[in-house]
C-alpha positions as CSV (number, residue, x, y, z in Angstrom):
1,M,41.3,29.1,111.4
2,S,38.5,31.3,110.3
3,F,36.9,28.4,108.6
4,V,36.9,26.4,111.9
5,Y,35.3,29.4,113.7
6,A,32.6,29.8,111.0
7,N,32.0,26.0,111.1
8,E,31.5,26.1,114.9
9,A,29.4,29.2,114.7
10,D,27.1,27.4,112.2
11,L,27.0,24.4,114.5
12,L,25.6,26.6,117.2
13,N,23.3,28.3,114.8
14,V,21.8,25.0,113.7
15,A,21.5,23.8,117.2
16,L,19.6,26.9,118.3
17,F,18.0,28.4,115.3
18,G,17.7,25.3,113.1
19,M,19.7,26.8,110.2
20,T,23.1,28.1,109.2
21,A,23.9,31.8,108.7
22,K,23.9,31.3,105.0
23,E,20.5,29.6,105.0
24,W,19.2,32.5,107.1
25,R,20.7,35.1,104.7
26,D,19.2,33.3,101.7
27,A,15.8,33.2,103.4
28,N,16.0,36.9,104.5
29,P,17.6,38.8,101.6
30,D,15.9,42.0,102.7
31,K,17.5,42.0,106.2
32,K,20.9,43.4,107.0
33,G,23.2,41.8,109.5
34,N,23.0,38.2,110.4
35,I,20.8,35.7,112.2
36,R,22.1,36.6,115.6
37,D,21.3,40.3,115.1
38,Y,17.6,39.3,115.1
39,A,17.8,37.0,118.1
40,V,15.7,37.7,121.2
41,I,17.4,38.0,124.6
42,E,16.6,34.5,125.6
43,Q,18.2,33.1,122.5
44,L,21.3,35.2,123.1
45,V,21.6,33.9,126.7
46,V,21.2,30.3,125.5
47,L,23.8,30.9,122.7
48,S,26.3,32.2,125.2
49,N,25.8,29.1,127.4
50,M,26.1,26.8,124.4
51,E,29.4,28.4,123.4
52,S,30.8,27.4,126.7
53,I,29.4,23.9,126.6
54,N,30.6,23.4,123.0
55,A,34.1,24.3,124.1
56,L,34.0,21.7,126.8
57,L,32.7,19.1,124.4
58,I,35.5,19.9,122.0
59,Q,38.0,19.4,124.8
60,Q,36.5,16.1,125.5
61,G,36.8,15.0,121.9
62,V,33.1,14.7,121.2
63,S,32.3,14.5,117.5
64,Q,30.6,17.3,115.7
65,N,27.4,15.3,115.1
66,E,27.2,14.3,118.8
67,R,27.9,17.9,119.9
68,L,25.1,19.1,117.6
69,M,22.6,16.7,119.2
70,Q,23.7,17.6,122.7
71,L,23.7,21.3,122.0
72,N,20.2,21.1,120.5
73,K,18.9,19.4,123.6
74,V,20.5,22.1,125.7
75,A,18.9,24.8,123.5
76,V,15.4,23.4,123.7
77,T,15.6,22.9,127.5
78,Q,17.1,26.3,128.2
79,M,14.7,28.1,125.9
80,K,11.7,26.5,127.5
81,S,13.0,27.4,130.9
82,L,13.7,31.0,130.0
83,V,10.5,31.6,128.1
84,E,8.4,30.1,130.9
85,N,10.2,31.9,133.7
86,K,8.1,34.7,135.2
87,A,11.2,36.5,136.6
88,V,12.6,36.7,133.1
89,K,9.3,38.1,131.7
90,K,9.5,40.9,134.2
91,L,12.9,41.9,132.9
92,K,11.5,42.7,129.5
């Protein structure tokens, strides 16, 4: 069960950050924690949304490769929207 969770977490990491947790740790040996600990607020909001969408896609029987492609599109679209949103900028 923990392998499935880690696998899904890495699917979300790749869709949003472009790398797995292990790839991030290997690239950042001097940093403690994990990739999500260094995420900006916009990335965390998108990640939360993607977790819900991924759960729905799993229920629908969508393959992992297809989910990755769809989730990456969601990540790009939502990140653009949040980064360009003036109201979000005021919250910072």
